N, C-alpha and C positions, 0 to 999 in steps of 0.2 A: 773606315780607318784598313789599311792593307797593311797586314804582316806576312813577313816571310820566316817561315818555320825552318829552322836548323837539321834538314831532316833530308834523307832522299826519299821519305816512303809519304806519296801521295794521300792513301789511306788514314796516315797521322794526319796529315793535314787537313783532310776532310773532318776527324775526327773533332781536331781543336776546334776548327769551325761552329762542329754542334754544339760543343762543350759552349762557345760565347754566344749563342744564343744569336748567331745573325746580328753579330754589334761589328763582325770586322771580317774581313773577305783573306782567307789564310791559304796560302800556297806555299808549298815544298821546295826548297833548292832546286831537286828534282835527282832522277837518276845518279849515281854516280859520286856524290856527296859524302864523302866519309874523313872522320877527323878522329886522332888516335885519342882514344879515352885512356890514357896513364895519369891521370887526375888521382889522388890517395882519397877525393870527397865528391861527392854529388857535385858539388857549386863548382869546383873546380873541372869538373868536366864540362858541365852545362856553359859556363863561361867559356870555355875553348873553344866548343860547336858555335857561340853565338859572337865572338870574334871572328873565327874563320868567314862565318855568312854576313856579318857586316863587311866586312873586306870585298865582298863581291854584289852586294845589296845597292839596288837604287835610292838615292836619298830620300825619297819620298815613303818608305817602308820602315817597318821597327820590324826589327831581328826580332825572332824568338828560340832561343832552345831551351829543351829539357833534359835532365838526365834522374835516369830513377832505377829503383831497384827492391831488393828484400833484404832485410836486415833480421836475423832469428836471433832471440836473445840467446841461447845454450850453444852457440856457433862463435858468440863473440860478435856481432854484429854482422856476419859472414851471411850468404855471398856479397852485401852491398855492393861496392861499383864494380865489381867482380860477377853481378848478379848473370847476364849475357853469357858467360863464358863461365860460369861454374866448372860444366863438365872439361872445359877444355876449348879450344880458340875457334873451334868450327861447330860446337855444340849445338844441336836442336833445343826447343823448347823443351821436347819430352825428355832429352839424355841430362836437360836441366834439373828438371822434377824429378827423375830417377837417382840424380846423384846426391839432390837433398834428401830424400828418402833414405838414402845408404846412409847418409851423413847425421842423419835423427835416428838409424835404427837402435832403438832400447832405449832412448831417450823422453822422459816423462814431461820435461819442460819445451814445451812446442809454441810458445810465446814467438810472435813476429810483429813486424810492420813492412807494410809497401811506404817505400819514401820518392818524392818527387820533387824538385828543386826546377824552380824557372828561370832564366836569366831572359831579360828583354835589354837591347840595346838601340837607341834610337841615333839619325844618323847624326846628331853632336852629342854623341857619345854619351847621353844621359841615358842612366840603367835603372831597370827594375831587379828585385831579386823577391820569391813567392818560393814557400814551399808547404805543402799538402803531405799527410802522411794517414795510413787508415791500418790500424791493429788489428791484430786477430791471433791465428793458430793455425799450424800447418796439419792437414790431415794428413791419414794417412794412407788414404790410396788417394787417385785421380778422379777427379769428379766435374762432369759437365764438358760442354764444348763449345762455349762462349770464351771470348777474351783470345788471352794469349799470355805466354811466359808461364806463372808461374800460375796463375789463375786458378787452375784446376784443382790445386794443395791447398788455398789459402780460404780460409773460415773468416770472414771480417766478424770481430766481436759483435755479440749479441746475436748472430745470424745463426744458422744450421746449413744451410747452403755455401760451396765454396763460390767464389766468382766467378769462375766459368758457367756456374747455372744460374748467374743472373743475366737478364736482359740488358743490354746497352748502355739502356739509360737507367737502370735501376743500380747498376754498376757506379756509371758518371756522378750521380748523386752522392757515392759515397766513399769512393774510391781516391786516392793520394792524388794523381792527376786531376781528378775533376775538382780537387777541394783548392789545388794549386791555381786552377786555371781562374776559379771565381776570385781567388785572393787577387791576382793578377787583372780583372776584369772591374774588381772595385777600384784597385790601383788606378786604372785607367777612365773610371770614372764613368763606365757603361751600366743601364741601369741593372736591376737584378732582376 
């Protein structure tokens, strides 16, 4: 199966291909692909990206788009769909992590969850939706050098290491994105 991932990030396409265990060839739309993520839910943003990619995709490929982020219980689910720009429109990962630590300063309840929604659209407009979550807590300091985003602050439930301290294979086994991709693969009938 050929999949066109609705992203300009080639590395993300390679990550998806690895998570699909070689059952699909995954390519990114390419540099410059950008869709305004103005939805109020992860589903709305993923659907919008999938529809934009479907409009330019060849008929023999399945388009796949994801939207994901971090929901913190004591912040009423924020940063949520604004995870990538929690500290501002051009914020770096480090800026967002520092903004989250500042928002949680003095807060005891540090429960959080990563959420990922995948939307796939075939040429005949039949689509699939899968979701994956990973619960955990927000650490008091950044730790680790793997991953991206809030990974240095997120400690998955039952673990003592931050997501950024895990090797990629360990992260994919428990992550929100890994779970969503495995559910998508099951829908597509890929072997486990």
